[in-house]
N, CA, C and O atoms as a GROMACS GRO file, in nm:
protein
  300
    1UNK      N    1   0.981  -1.029  -0.532
    1UNK     CA    2   0.962  -0.924  -0.591
    1UNK      C    3   0.813  -0.918  -0.648
    1UNK      O    4   0.769  -0.812  -0.694
    2UNK      N    5   0.735  -1.038  -0.644
    2UNK     CA    6   0.597  -1.010  -0.664
    2UNK      C    7   0.509  -0.981  -0.533
    2UNK      O    8   0.389  -0.955  -0.534
    3UNK      N    9   0.580  -0.989  -0.434
    3UNK     CA   10   0.506  -0.914  -0.311
    3UNK      C   11   0.521  -0.765  -0.318
    3UNK      O   12   0.420  -0.695  -0.327
    4UNK      N   13   0.639  -0.714  -0.315
    4UNK     CA   14   0.679  -0.572  -0.347
    4UNK      C   15   0.570  -0.496  -0.457
    4UNK      O   16   0.507  -0.390  -0.446
    5UNK      N   17   0.575  -0.580  -0.551
    5UNK     CA   18   0.465  -0.534  -0.672
    5UNK      C   19   0.319  -0.485  -0.594
    5UNK      O   20   0.261  -0.377  -0.591
    6UNK      N   21   0.288  -0.626  -0.530
    6UNK     CA   22   0.142  -0.599  -0.474
    6UNK      C   23   0.133  -0.525  -0.374
    6UNK      O   24   0.024  -0.470  -0.367
    7UNK      N   25   0.233  -0.490  -0.257
    7UNK     CA   26   0.238  -0.395  -0.176
    7UNK      C   27   0.212  -0.252  -0.194
    7UNK      O   28   0.152  -0.173  -0.121
    8UNK      N   29   0.287  -0.232  -0.340
    8UNK     CA   30   0.325  -0.057  -0.392
    8UNK      C   31   0.183  -0.064  -0.440
    8UNK      O   32   0.122   0.041  -0.422
    9UNK      N   33   0.109  -0.169  -0.503
    9UNK     CA   34  -0.033  -0.132  -0.590
    9UNK      C   35  -0.148  -0.143  -0.466
    9UNK      O   36  -0.258  -0.088  -0.478
   10UNK      N   37  -0.122  -0.198  -0.382
   10UNK     CA   38  -0.245  -0.189  -0.284
   10UNK      C   39  -0.238  -0.039  -0.174
   10UNK      O   40  -0.346   0.012  -0.144
   11UNK      N   41  -0.138   0.009  -0.133
   11UNK     CA   42  -0.153   0.125  -0.061
   11UNK      C   43  -0.053   0.237  -0.093
   11UNK      O   44   0.043   0.207  -0.165
   12UNK      N   45  -0.063   0.358  -0.050
   12UNK     CA   46   0.031   0.460  -0.067
   12UNK      C   47   0.154   0.411   0.041
   12UNK      O   48   0.149   0.427   0.164
   13UNK      N   49   0.250   0.355  -0.025
   13UNK     CA   50   0.353   0.321   0.031
   13UNK      C   51   0.468   0.312  -0.050
   13UNK      O   52   0.464   0.274  -0.167
   14UNK      N   53   0.603   0.358   0.027
   14UNK     CA   54   0.716   0.381  -0.063
   14UNK      C   55   0.818   0.258  -0.054
   14UNK      O   56   0.836   0.199   0.053
   15UNK      N   57   0.872   0.228  -0.154
   15UNK     CA   58   0.951   0.128  -0.164
   15UNK      C   59   1.121   0.177  -0.123
   15UNK      O   60   1.190   0.248  -0.196
   16UNK      N   61   1.163   0.124   0.000
   16UNK     CA   62   1.270   0.158   0.050
   16UNK      C   63   1.390   0.059  -0.002
   16UNK      O   64   1.486   0.111  -0.058
   17UNK      N   65   1.385  -0.052   0.012
   17UNK     CA   66   1.460  -0.138  -0.053
   17UNK      C   67   1.412  -0.269  -0.076
   17UNK      O   68   1.345  -0.331   0.007
   18UNK      N   69   1.451  -0.320  -0.204
   18UNK     CA   70   1.407  -0.454  -0.256
   18UNK      C   71   1.524  -0.509  -0.318
   18UNK      O   72   1.574  -0.450  -0.414
   19UNK      N   73   1.572  -0.618  -0.273
   19UNK     CA   74   1.674  -0.688  -0.332
   19UNK      C   75   1.706  -0.848  -0.253
   19UNK      O   76   1.637  -0.897  -0.163
   20UNK      N   77   1.815  -0.903  -0.309
   20UNK     CA   78   1.827  -1.038  -0.295
   20UNK      C   79   1.874  -1.023  -0.160
   20UNK      O   80   1.906  -0.909  -0.125
   21UNK      N   81   1.886  -1.119  -0.075
   21UNK     CA   82   1.975  -1.130   0.067
   21UNK      C   83   2.055  -1.242   0.072
   21UNK      O   84   2.162  -1.224   0.131
   22UNK      N   85   2.033  -1.363   0.023
   22UNK     CA   86   2.093  -1.462  -0.012
   22UNK      C   87   2.033  -1.555  -0.118
   22UNK      O   88   1.924  -1.531  -0.170
   23UNK      N   89   2.112  -1.673  -0.151
   23UNK     CA   90   2.044  -1.750  -0.253
   23UNK      C   91   1.907  -1.805  -0.223
   23UNK      O   92   1.881  -1.891  -0.138
   24UNK      N   93   1.818  -1.740  -0.307
   24UNK     CA   94   1.668  -1.820  -0.287
   24UNK      C   95   1.571  -1.721  -0.212
   24UNK      O   96   1.449  -1.742  -0.211
   25UNK      N   97   1.631  -1.605  -0.143
   25UNK     CA   98   1.553  -1.522  -0.065
   25UNK      C   99   1.537  -1.379  -0.103
   25UNK      O  100   1.635  -1.337  -0.165
   26UNK      N  101   1.442  -1.292  -0.084
   26UNK     CA  102   1.427  -1.178  -0.132
   26UNK      C  103   1.382  -1.080  -0.007
   26UNK      O  104   1.303  -1.112   0.081
   27UNK      N  105   1.440  -0.971  -0.016
   27UNK     CA  106   1.370  -0.887   0.112
   27UNK      C  107   1.339  -0.743   0.030
   27UNK      O  108   1.406  -0.677  -0.050
   28UNK      N  109   1.211  -0.728   0.085
   28UNK     CA  110   1.146  -0.594   0.056
   28UNK      C  111   1.136  -0.512   0.204
   28UNK      O  112   1.098  -0.553   0.313
   29UNK      N  113   1.182  -0.388   0.168
   29UNK     CA  114   1.151  -0.296   0.294
   29UNK      C  115   1.059  -0.143   0.212
   29UNK      O  116   1.092  -0.065   0.122
   30UNK      N  117   0.938  -0.155   0.298
   30UNK     CA  118   0.863  -0.041   0.241
   30UNK      C  119   0.834   0.053   0.380
   30UNK      O  120   0.852   0.013   0.495
   31UNK      N  121   0.789   0.176   0.343
   31UNK     CA  122   0.771   0.269   0.431
   31UNK      C  123   0.646   0.340   0.410
   31UNK      O  124   0.595   0.341   0.298
   32UNK      N  125   0.589   0.402   0.512
   32UNK     CA  126   0.474   0.487   0.476
   32UNK      C  127   0.385   0.477   0.623
   32UNK      O  128   0.425   0.420   0.725
   33UNK      N  129   0.255   0.548   0.604
   33UNK     CA  130   0.166   0.539   0.709
   33UNK      C  131   0.163   0.412   0.770
   33UNK      O  132   0.167   0.318   0.690
   34UNK      N  133   0.157   0.378   0.903
   34UNK     CA  134   0.124   0.232   0.969
   34UNK      C  135   0.000   0.176   0.910
   34UNK      O  136   0.004   0.058   0.874
   35UNK      N  137  -0.104   0.242   0.897
   35UNK     CA  138  -0.215   0.184   0.855
   35UNK      C  139  -0.207   0.114   0.729
   35UNK      O  140  -0.247   0.001   0.704
   36UNK      N  141  -0.136   0.218   0.633
   36UNK     CA  142  -0.101   0.183   0.476
   36UNK      C  143  -0.001   0.064   0.470
   36UNK      O  144  -0.004  -0.026   0.386
   37UNK      N  145   0.072   0.074   0.555
   37UNK     CA  146   0.196  -0.062   0.558
   37UNK      C  147   0.115  -0.185   0.587
   37UNK      O  148   0.122  -0.288   0.520
   38UNK      N  149   0.040  -0.168   0.687
   38UNK     CA  150  -0.004  -0.280   0.758
   38UNK      C  151  -0.100  -0.374   0.644
   38UNK      O  152  -0.092  -0.494   0.619
   39UNK      N  153  -0.206  -0.255   0.578
   39UNK     CA  154  -0.260  -0.323   0.471
   39UNK      C  155  -0.214  -0.397   0.358
   39UNK      O  156  -0.260  -0.497   0.304
   40UNK      N  157  -0.103  -0.321   0.330
   40UNK     CA  158  -0.015  -0.359   0.190
   40UNK      C  159   0.041  -0.511   0.224
   40UNK      O  160   0.028  -0.609   0.150
   41UNK      N  161   0.110  -0.508   0.360
   41UNK     CA  162   0.171  -0.628   0.395
   41UNK      C  163   0.078  -0.723   0.397
   41UNK      O  164   0.094  -0.817   0.319
   42UNK      N  165  -0.044  -0.723   0.487
   42UNK     CA  166  -0.138  -0.825   0.499
   42UNK      C  167  -0.221  -0.863   0.356
   42UNK      O  168  -0.280  -0.971   0.354
   43UNK      N  169  -0.224  -0.780   0.244
   43UNK     CA  170  -0.254  -0.816   0.116
   43UNK      C  171  -0.158  -0.904   0.049
   43UNK      O  172  -0.191  -1.007  -0.010
   44UNK      N  173  -0.025  -0.856   0.060
   44UNK     CA  174   0.077  -0.940   0.001
   44UNK      C  175   0.088  -1.075   0.051
   44UNK      O  176   0.115  -1.170  -0.023
   45UNK      N  177   0.067  -1.087   0.182
   45UNK     CA  178   0.074  -1.220   0.261
   45UNK      C  179  -0.036  -1.305   0.215
   45UNK      O  180  -0.015  -1.426   0.204
   46UNK      N  181  -0.168  -1.250   0.183
   46UNK     CA  182  -0.287  -1.317   0.152
   46UNK      C  183  -0.285  -1.357   0.020
   46UNK      O  184  -0.348  -1.453  -0.023
   47UNK      N  185  -0.206  -1.274  -0.052
   47UNK     CA  186  -0.194  -1.340  -0.206
   47UNK      C  187  -0.087  -1.440  -0.216
   47UNK      O  188  -0.112  -1.551  -0.263
   48UNK      N  189   0.010  -1.414  -0.182
   48UNK     CA  190   0.152  -1.498  -0.189
   48UNK      C  191   0.182  -1.555  -0.057
   48UNK      O  192   0.292  -1.512  -0.025
   49UNK      N  193   0.141  -1.623   0.024
   49UNK     CA  194   0.173  -1.645   0.161
   49UNK      C  195   0.254  -1.773   0.148
   49UNK      O  196   0.320  -1.807   0.246
   50UNK      N  197   0.256  -1.821   0.077
   50UNK     CA  198   0.341  -1.948   0.061
   50UNK      C  199   0.492  -1.939   0.048
   50UNK      O  200   0.576  -2.027   0.069
   51UNK      N  201   0.513  -1.784  -0.003
   51UNK     CA  202   0.642  -1.777  -0.009
   51UNK      C  203   0.705  -1.666   0.074
   51UNK      O  204   0.807  -1.605   0.044
   52UNK      N  205   0.629  -1.650   0.185
   52UNK     CA  206   0.663  -1.555   0.294
   52UNK      C  207   0.758  -1.630   0.390
   52UNK      O  208   0.701  -1.725   0.444
   53UNK      N  209   0.856  -1.617   0.416
   53UNK     CA  210   0.936  -1.660   0.537
   53UNK      C  211   0.923  -1.608   0.663
   53UNK      O  212   0.933  -1.691   0.753
   54UNK      N  213   0.897  -1.456   0.704
   54UNK     CA  214   0.858  -1.408   0.772
   54UNK      C  215   0.859  -1.240   0.742
   54UNK      O  216   0.914  -1.185   0.646
   55UNK      N  217   0.785  -1.178   0.848
   55UNK     CA  218   0.761  -1.024   0.818
   55UNK      C  219   0.745  -0.985   0.956
   55UNK      O  220   0.699  -1.055   1.046
   56UNK      N  221   0.792  -0.852   0.965
   56UNK     CA  222   0.773  -0.763   1.073
   56UNK      C  223   0.710  -0.618   1.029
   56UNK      O  224   0.738  -0.579   0.915
   57UNK      N  225   0.635  -0.543   1.102
   57UNK     CA  226   0.610  -0.411   1.098
   57UNK      C  227   0.670  -0.311   1.229
   57UNK      O  228   0.617  -0.318   1.340
   58UNK      N  229   0.747  -0.250   1.209
   58UNK     CA  230   0.777  -0.150   1.302
   58UNK      C  231   0.723  -0.003   1.289
   58UNK      O  232   0.768   0.078   1.207
   59UNK      N  233   0.621   0.023   1.378
   59UNK     CA  234   0.566   0.146   1.357
   59UNK      C  235   0.650   0.271   1.399
   59UNK      O  236   0.721   0.263   1.500
   60UNK      N  237   0.646   0.356   1.344
   60UNK     CA  238   0.712   0.494   1.386
   60UNK      C  239   0.868   0.502   1.375
   60UNK      O  240   0.926   0.566   1.463
   61UNK      N  241   0.932   0.452   1.289
   61UNK     CA  242   1.078   0.415   1.260
   61UNK      C  243   1.110   0.578   1.258
   61UNK      O  244   1.030   0.658   1.208
   62UNK      N  245   1.221   0.612   1.310
   62UNK     CA  246   1.281   0.756   1.305
   62UNK      C  247   1.320   0.798   1.142
   62UNK      O  248   1.386   0.719   1.074
   63UNK      N  249   1.286   0.891   1.104
   63UNK     CA  250   1.345   0.897   0.970
   63UNK      C  251   1.489   0.867   0.937
   63UNK      O  252   1.524   0.807   0.835
   64UNK      N  253   1.584   0.922   1.046
   64UNK     CA  254   1.708   0.914   1.037
   64UNK      C  255   1.765   0.778   0.992
   64UNK      O  256   1.859   0.762   0.913
   65UNK      N  257   1.694   0.683   1.054
   65UNK     CA  258   1.727   0.521   1.013
   65UNK      C  259   1.742   0.498   0.874
   65UNK      O  260   1.832   0.426   0.830
   66UNK      N  261   1.663   0.553   0.805
   66UNK     CA  262   1.676   0.521   0.643
   66UNK      C  263   1.795   0.580   0.579
   66UNK      O  264   1.823   0.551   0.462
   67UNK      N  265   1.871   0.664   0.650
   67UNK     CA  266   2.008   0.704   0.596
   67UNK      C  267   2.115   0.622   0.601
   67UNK      O  268   2.212   0.631   0.526
   68UNK      N  269   2.100   0.532   0.697
   68UNK     CA  270   2.163   0.385   0.730
   68UNK      C  271   2.162   0.305   0.604
   68UNK      O  272   2.249   0.219   0.588
   69UNK      N  273   2.070   0.326   0.514
   69UNK     CA  274   2.019   0.234   0.416
   69UNK      C  275   2.091   0.312   0.260
   69UNK      O  276   2.089   0.265   0.147
   70UNK      N  277   2.142   0.427   0.301
   70UNK     CA  278   2.184   0.496   0.182
   70UNK      C  279   2.063   0.561   0.090
   70UNK      O  280   2.074   0.599  -0.026
   71UNK      N  281   1.957   0.563   0.164
   71UNK     CA  282   1.824   0.579   0.085
   71UNK      C  283   1.767   0.732   0.195
   71UNK      O  284   1.812   0.762   0.306
   72UNK      N  285   1.660   0.801   0.119
   72UNK     CA  286   1.574   0.892   0.202
   72UNK      C  287   1.451   0.854   0.202
   72UNK      O  288   1.404   0.786   0.111
   73UNK      N  289   1.391   0.890   0.292
   73UNK     CA  290   1.235   0.847   0.306
   73UNK      C  291   1.126   1.003   0.293
   73UNK      O  292   1.163   1.115   0.331
   74UNK      N  293   1.021   0.979   0.245
   74UNK     CA  294   0.942   1.112   0.257
   74UNK      C  295   0.849   1.074   0.360
   74UNK      O  296   0.786   0.968   0.368
   75UNK      N  297   0.848   1.190   0.452
   75UNK     CA  298   0.745   1.175   0.570
   75UNK      C  299   0.613   1.192   0.552
   75UNK      O  300   0.535   1.180   0.646
   0.00000   0.00000   0.00000
């Protein structure tokens, strides 16, 4: 949750999903401009890197993908 907070405050990104995925693990999915996402993720890792298990950035995801999560995303 702390990483999500950092990412949202670092750059103009939108929170798509933020929830527990299993005991002791938390998943955050953010969306936005690729540079903004990269910047916010890097800041979160630099700030609380000890708690980050893994991360990846997928640039230029088609907006229809977000409907699978039950969410919409501004483009």
